[in-house]
Backbone as numpy.savetxt, mean C-alpha at the origin, in Angstrom:
# Nx Ny Nz CAx CAy CAz Cx Cy Cz
-26.37 1.25 26.80 -24.93 0.49 25.95 -24.92 0.48 24.40
-26.10 -0.22 24.22 -26.43 -0.47 22.51 -26.16 0.46 22.34
-26.95 1.84 22.85 -26.25 3.31 21.95 -24.89 3.60 21.93
-24.11 3.50 22.12 -22.48 4.02 22.50 -22.03 2.66 21.56
-22.34 1.13 21.88 -21.41 0.55 20.74 -21.80 1.53 19.39
-23.22 1.40 19.03 -23.75 1.71 18.16 -23.03 2.54 17.29
-23.24 3.83 17.91 -22.26 5.52 17.80 -20.60 5.23 17.22
-19.60 4.17 18.33 -18.83 3.54 18.33 -18.88 3.48 16.93
-19.01 2.55 16.60 -19.59 1.19 15.41 -19.50 2.46 14.46
-20.61 3.32 14.09 -20.34 4.28 12.61 -19.38 5.02 13.37
-18.69 6.11 14.37 -17.43 6.69 14.32 -16.40 5.88 13.17
-16.46 5.00 13.44 -15.21 3.55 13.07 -15.72 3.21 11.75
-17.33 2.83 11.23 -16.70 2.17 9.66 -16.65 4.36 9.61
-16.85 5.47 9.37 -16.45 6.42 8.53 -14.91 7.30 8.69
-14.27 5.93 10.00 -13.27 6.97 10.12 -12.83 5.51 9.04
-12.90 4.85 9.46 -12.29 3.40 8.13 -12.72 3.91 6.20
-13.80 4.72 6.26 -13.33 5.07 5.14 -13.12 5.87 4.09
-12.52 6.98 5.44 -12.07 8.17 4.97 -10.30 7.93 5.04
-9.85 6.92 5.80 -8.45 6.61 5.89 -8.24 5.22 4.66
-9.48 4.90 4.03 -9.29 4.36 2.71 -9.15 4.21 1.75
-10.35 5.81 1.97 -9.88 6.69 0.08 -8.59 7.45 -0.06
-8.61 7.85 2.01 -6.11 8.82 1.63 -6.07 7.71 0.79
-5.84 6.31 1.83 -4.88 5.86 1.60 -5.08 4.38 -0.38
-6.13 4.94 -0.91 -6.34 4.69 -1.91 -5.68 5.81 -2.94
-6.25 6.87 -2.83 -5.64 7.52 -3.20 -3.85 8.14 -3.38
-3.21 8.63 -1.54 -1.52 8.15 -2.07 -0.34 7.16 -2.77
-1.64 6.28 -2.53 -0.97 4.92 -4.07 -1.03 5.32 -4.77
-2.66 5.76 -5.30 -2.78 6.16 -6.85 -1.34 7.03 -6.94
-1.38 8.04 -6.75 -0.71 9.22 -6.74 1.17 8.29 -6.56
1.79 7.44 -5.92 2.88 7.42 -5.82 2.96 6.03 -6.64
2.10 5.47 -7.52 2.23 4.72 -8.72 2.50 5.25 -9.45
1.87 6.67 -9.73 1.96 7.45 -11.47 3.40 7.79 -11.08
3.95 8.24 -9.94 4.63 8.15 -9.77 5.95 8.02 -10.54
5.75 6.26 -9.96 6.81 5.69 -9.97 7.17 4.72 -11.69
5.59 4.86 -12.18 5.58 4.96 -12.98 6.10 6.16 -14.56
6.00 7.42 -13.64 6.75 8.60 -14.46 8.76 8.01 -14.21
8.59 7.85 -13.52 10.13 7.48 -13.52 10.71 6.60 -14.13
9.94 5.39 -14.23 10.04 4.30 -14.64 10.55 4.61 -16.36
9.09 5.39 -16.60 9.14 6.05 -18.53 10.25 6.76 -18.62
11.21 7.30 -17.57 12.21 8.21 -17.83 13.56 7.70 -17.75
13.49 6.29 -17.12 14.34 5.45 -16.66 14.66 4.15 -18.00
14.01 4.08 -18.39 12.55 3.90 -20.10 13.37 4.02 -20.63
13.61 5.11 -21.07 13.99 5.99 -22.92 15.31 5.92 -21.96
15.52 6.83 -21.29 17.62 6.18 -21.38 18.75 5.23 -21.14
17.54 4.70 -21.58 17.60 2.61 -21.19 17.81 2.01 -22.53
17.17 2.57 -23.15 17.22 2.60 -24.75 17.57 3.29 -25.43
18.12 4.62 -25.12 18.82 5.60 -25.69 20.70 4.76 -25.08
20.96 4.21 -24.50 22.60 3.90 -23.75 22.69 2.00 -24.77
21.18 1.68 -24.98 20.98 0.00 -26.14 20.89 0.49 -27.11
20.92 1.67 -28.06 21.40 2.31 -28.57 22.29 2.18 -29.68
23.35 2.89 -28.44 24.89 2.93 -29.01 25.64 1.37 -28.55
26.23 0.52 -29.26 25.95 -0.19 -29.30 27.52 -0.90 -28.01
28.32 0.10 -27.84 29.31 0.27 -27.23 29.13 0.30 -25.16
27.54 1.51 -25.62 27.12 1.54 -23.64 25.52 0.44 -23.31
26.32 -0.67 -25.02 24.62 -1.68 -24.56 24.65 -1.73 -23.37
26.22 -2.72 -22.40 26.15 -3.46 -21.31 25.41 -2.84 -20.05
25.37 -0.98 -20.14 24.99 -0.65 -19.73 23.57 -0.35 -19.52
23.02 -0.40 -21.23 21.98 0.54 -21.13 20.74 -0.85 -20.39
21.43 -2.40 -20.92 20.25 -3.86 -19.76 19.74 -3.73 -19.55
20.63 -3.27 -18.23 20.41 -3.17 -16.65 19.43 -1.98 -16.21
19.86 -1.02 -17.01 19.13 0.10 -17.04 16.96 -0.26 -17.83
17.48 -1.11 -18.87 16.56 -1.79 -18.66 15.15 -2.42 -18.01
16.68 -3.19 -16.97 15.71 -4.00 -16.37 15.16 -3.35 -14.96
15.50 -1.94 -14.31 15.43 -0.74 -13.34 14.04 -0.81 -14.08
13.95 0.37 -15.13 13.09 1.00 -15.58 11.56 -0.55 -15.33
12.21 -2.01 -15.60 10.90 -2.60 -15.70 10.02 -3.13 -14.27
11.19 -2.81 -13.38 10.60 -3.51 -12.29 10.76 -2.49 -11.28
10.72 -0.78 -11.53 10.19 0.41 -12.03 8.31 0.23 -11.56
8.25 0.09 -12.25 6.69 -0.56 -13.49 6.47 -1.56 -12.74
7.02 -2.55 -11.90 6.36 -3.80 -11.32 5.95 -3.10 -10.21
6.63 -2.19 -9.37 6.40 -1.49 -7.97 5.48 -1.29 -8.11
4.73 -0.25 -9.65 4.22 0.38 -9.18 2.71 -0.33 -9.26
2.60 -1.30 -9.99 1.48 -2.32 -10.15 1.40 -2.15 -8.96
1.96 -3.68 -8.28 1.54 -4.11 -7.06 1.23 -2.22 -6.69
1.53 -2.04 -5.67 0.59 -0.85 -5.22 -0.63 0.00 -5.51
-0.70 -0.28 -6.86 -2.55 -0.43 -7.12 -3.31 -1.42 -6.77
-2.20 -2.69 -5.96 -3.02 -3.74 -5.52 -3.17 -3.64 -4.31
-4.56 -4.33 -3.82 -4.90 -3.47 -2.27 -3.94 -4.16 -1.57
-3.39 -4.47 -0.76 -3.21 -5.47 1.19 -2.14 -6.26 0.39
-1.30 -4.89 -1.13 0.02 -5.87 -1.48 1.70 -5.31 -0.93
1.18 -4.07 0.27 2.09 -4.02 1.09 2.93 -5.13 2.42
3.44 -4.81 2.84 4.36 -5.10 3.81 3.48 -4.80 4.85
3.51 -3.31 4.94 3.46 -1.87 5.88 1.45 -2.52 6.13
0.93 -2.93 5.02 -0.53 -3.43 5.94 -0.94 -4.61 6.23
-0.14 -5.44 5.50 0.06 -6.51 6.17 0.35 -6.78 7.79
0.79 -5.37 8.45 1.69 -5.64 9.21 0.62 -4.58 10.48
-0.15 -3.53 9.76 -1.24 -3.14 10.09 -2.42 -4.40 10.13
-2.92 -5.13 9.69 -3.71 -6.05 9.66 -3.68 -7.08 11.07
-2.40 -7.35 10.74 -2.00 -8.27 12.30 -1.77 -7.62 13.61
-1.95 -6.14 13.83 -1.81 -5.33 14.63 -3.11 -5.33 14.98
-4.09 -5.23 13.64 -5.74 -4.62 14.22 -5.76 -5.96 14.94
-5.68 -7.27 13.86 -6.66 -8.73 14.48 -6.17 -8.57 16.27
-4.10 -8.00 16.81 -3.97 -8.53 17.85 -4.74 -8.26 19.03
-5.36 -6.07 18.76 -6.38 -5.31 19.34 -7.29 -5.59 19.56
-8.30 -6.98 18.83 -9.19 -6.87 18.82 -9.35 -8.05 19.48
-8.09 -9.58 19.05 -8.21 -9.73 20.48 -8.03 -9.67 21.75
-7.51 -8.44 22.04 -7.11 -7.73 23.11 -8.48 -7.27 24.03
-9.38 -6.15 23.35 -9.77 -6.08 23.68 -11.54 -7.06 23.81
-11.68 -8.15 22.95 -12.36 -8.64 23.75 -12.15 -9.87 24.92
-10.77 -9.80 25.08 -10.28 -10.44 26.65 -10.81 -9.31 27.89
-9.98 -8.58 27.87 -10.30 -7.21 28.34 -12.05 -7.36 29.12
-13.37 -7.07 27.57 -14.17 -7.37 28.23 -14.81 -8.22 28.65
-14.09 -9.62 28.51 -14.76 -10.75 29.23 -14.13 -10.22 30.57
-12.95 -10.02 31.25 -12.58 -9.74 32.30 -12.98 -8.70 33.31
-13.57 -7.72 32.17 -14.71 -6.58 32.81 -16.20 -7.00 33.22
-16.31 -8.39 32.67 -17.69 -8.97 32.56 -18.61 -8.08 31.48
-18.34 -6.94 30.61 -18.89 -6.32 29.48 -19.54 -7.78 28.95
-20.51 -6.99 28.01 -21.62 -7.78 26.88 -20.48 -7.77 25.82
-20.02 -9.23 24.85 -18.77 -9.82 23.82 -19.88 -8.71 22.81
């Protein structure tokens, strides 16, 4: 039983590492894309603000660009998205269910 638990732990750890690396890579690429879109929107907003007649349109565009930069920064910080929080809660619920099941089946916890 100990060997099975050790192998299961090893496989779980390896899968967790691979998933973590892929998730970090995807988050980085998405943050880069958001930052690039934010830069283009910021340039459009600056050009709109340069003309006095389009200033009321340029200010919200600049604010939108800054919010895109903020979203890109939040993507780079681990644990910051709502999806990750939901996954964390689901994992803890599954662990609790597994523990109760092992106790019910009289397996070592």
